[in-house]
C-alpha positions in Angstrom: 36.7 91.3 51.6 38.0 92.4 55.0 40.6 95.1 55.5 44.1 93.8 55.8 43.6 90.8 53.6 46.8 90.0 51.8 48.8 92.6 53.7 51.7 92.0 56.1 50.3 94.3 58.7 49.1 91.9 61.4 47.2 94.6 63.4 45.2 95.6 60.3 44.3 91.9 59.6 43.1 91.3 63.2 41.2 94.5 63.9 37.9 93.7 62.0 37.8 90.2 63.6 38.4 91.7 67.0 35.6 94.2 66.5 33.2 91.4 65.5 34.1 89.4 68.6 33.8 92.4 70.9 30.4 93.1 69.5 29.3 89.5 70.1 31.0 89.2 73.5 30.8 92.6 75.1 31.4 91.1 78.6 34.6 89.3 77.5 37.2 89.3 80.3 39.8 88.2 77.7 39.6 88.7 74.0 42.5 88.3 71.6 43.0 87.7 67.9 46.4 86.7 66.6 47.5 86.4 63.0 49.4 83.2 63.3 51.3 83.3 60.0 51.4 87.0 59.1 49.4 86.4 55.9 46.2 87.7 57.2 44.1 84.6 56.9 45.3 82.1 59.7 44.0 83.2 63.1 44.0 82.1 66.7 41.2 83.7 68.8 40.9 83.6 72.5 37.6 84.6 74.2 36.6 84.4 77.9 32.9 85.3 78.3 30.1 84.7 80.7 28.0 83.7 77.6 29.8 80.4 77.6 28.7 79.4 81.2 27.0 76.1 81.1 27.7 75.5 77.4 29.8 72.6 76.0 33.0 73.4 74.2 31.3 72.8 70.8 28.5 75.2 71.7 31.1 77.8 72.8 32.9 77.5 69.5 29.7 77.7 67.6 29.0 81.1 69.1 32.5 82.2 68.0 31.9 80.9 64.5 28.5 82.7 64.4 30.3 86.0 65.3 32.8 85.5 62.5 30.3 84.2 59.9 30.9 86.9 57.3 34.8 86.6 57.1 34.5 82.9 57.2 32.0 82.8 54.4 34.0 85.2 52.1 37.3 83.4 52.6 39.0 86.1 54.6 39.6 83.4 57.2 41.3 80.3 55.9 42.2 78.7 59.2 40.7 79.5 62.6 41.9 78.2 66.0 39.6 78.9 68.9 40.2 78.9 72.6 37.2 79.7 74.8 36.6 79.8 78.6 33.6 80.7 80.6 33.9 83.3 83.3 31.4 84.4 85.9 30.2 88.0 86.4 32.9 89.9 88.2 35.8 87.6 87.4 
């Protein structure tokens, strides 16, 4: 189980997810994780990465799901909304 699960501290709930995403997308120009309800299991993630260049939206989202596979599998994430954009090097 991920730290912050079941707590009201939104920062604590989002930190492990943000760490996983930063590891998967080290070039991210924008990376944000928002606890949408304050319950620690409904999240909005936003990632802008060069890894998404040339990929369909479905493929981009699949990379995000892959990065968050563990918390998705153990139930730490009940709902996940994803926003992705591709950016080129230097943007």
